[in-house]
C-alpha positions, 0 to 999 in steps of 0.5 A: 475485468479480464486478465492475460494468461501471464497475469493469471500465472503470476497470481497463481504463483504468488498465491502458491508461494504464500501458502508454503512460505512463512517468510515469503519476501526473499522467495517472492523477490528471487523466484517471482521477481515481485520487487522488480515488476514496475522497474524498467528492464534496463535497471534490472526489473521486469518492466511490467505495468501497475496492474501486475503490481496490483495482482501481487498486492491483492494476493498479499492482502488476502493473507495480510502478509507483512512483506514490504511490498507496498512501501518498498517495491511500490512507493520507494521504487516509483519515487526513484523513477519519478526523480528522472535521475538515471544515476540514482535509478541505476544505483538504487533500483537494482538493489530494490529489485533484489529485495533490499528494503526501501522507505519513503519518509513523507508525512507528519503526525496528522497523516494526510500524505500531502503533496505540497506542505510536507513537514520536513525541511531541507536547507540549501546545503541539503540537510534535512530536519523534522519528524516523519511519521507512519513510514512504511518499513522505515525501521528496517529500510536500507534505502531511505528517501525523504520528501522535504521542502527546500526554499521555493520547491519540494524535493526528493532526497536520499539520506544515509540510514547510518547518519548520526542525524537519523533516528528511527523508532518502530511504531506499533500500531493497531494493525500489527501486520503493517510495519510503520516507523517514526523517523527523526531527522536532525540536520541529516546530510542528504543528497537530492535526487533530480533537479526539478520540483517534485510536487507533481511527481509526488502526486503520481507516486501517491496515485500509484500507491493508492491504486496498489493499496486499493487492490490489497484492500480488495484482496483482504475483503474477498478473503474475509468474505470467503472465511465468513461464508465458510463459517456460516456453512458450518455453524448450525442453529435450530438444526440447520446451517445459519448460512441458509437463513434468508436474512444472512443470505441477503447480508452476504449478497450485499458483501459480495457486491461490495467486494466485486465493486471494490475489485473493479474500482481498484483495477480501474485506479491506474487510469487517472488521478480521479479513478485512484482517488475513487478507488482509495475511498471505496476500497477502504470503506468496503474492507471496513464494512466486510471486516465488521460484518465478519466479526458479527457473523462469526459471533463469539469466536470472531472476537477471540485472539486465535481467530483471524477476524480481528486481524482483518478488522485491524488491517481495514482500519489501518489501511484506510488511513494510509495515503490519506483518509477517505474523507480527505480524498473525497474533499480532494475529489470534489476539488479536482477538475476533470481536465487536470486528471493525470495518469499514474503510470 
């Protein structure tokens, strides 16, 4: 993997800001413009590609930052762009670029993030009904979009968060660094964005989300391994650092391979739907394995509340469920004809 000077400068700027800011979302948007990376310049963004978003996500993953980058700057922004409606883009995207939080309500309680049989329904007069689960930053979003099925097609809808037909509940999950919510719609008045069926566009949105999530997972895995290696240099048994024992060297070498292949898979993910699917599976499994080894190699301290190891393990298990579980993506990969691969940009 090679990165341009501008991309390396972006990485350095994000890492430096995260190291000094306890509440980094506003500075990330105002000083670096992370929320506008994928937004065209005519809508107030920077007009970069998906790789720049992945670089930011990788750095956020390293520190398990709870900022709404994935749900707002990636999923919501890409959904608005995919609608193809210039009026909605001109109205909503400049707000998101400035740091306003957006959310996309999409899947049901079983997860899966489907692109066809979604649990929400829209009537002919654009009223949305149903329950959406695992909505990223849905409890604090000021812009709320919904994927709902209307007679004959799938649609993208904008719902007023202050509507009496909307009830949002914060959901405390295993990973407390990831804000999720359940949103109930009871005939909430909505406005459809775009006129065409949204099912094909939704696949592109999911591909992009998987690509950015994979980079985040790779960053978390890399940092978890760094912390573990440093621990094995400091912890002594039998008068020497445990990192010098051959068995542990082999284990950490294997983890290093996992981390590097995860990064490679993540940055290849924007190339096609197949590549995004592979990245989601491999990066999920890589982070879970690195985080589990992190716990084991730290010994007793690894299971204490004060040590960060448990947070990486929780992020690993939580992120593996987002946008579809690994086995679901594997099944989709087997059914995905090569000729139907579509780019996620």
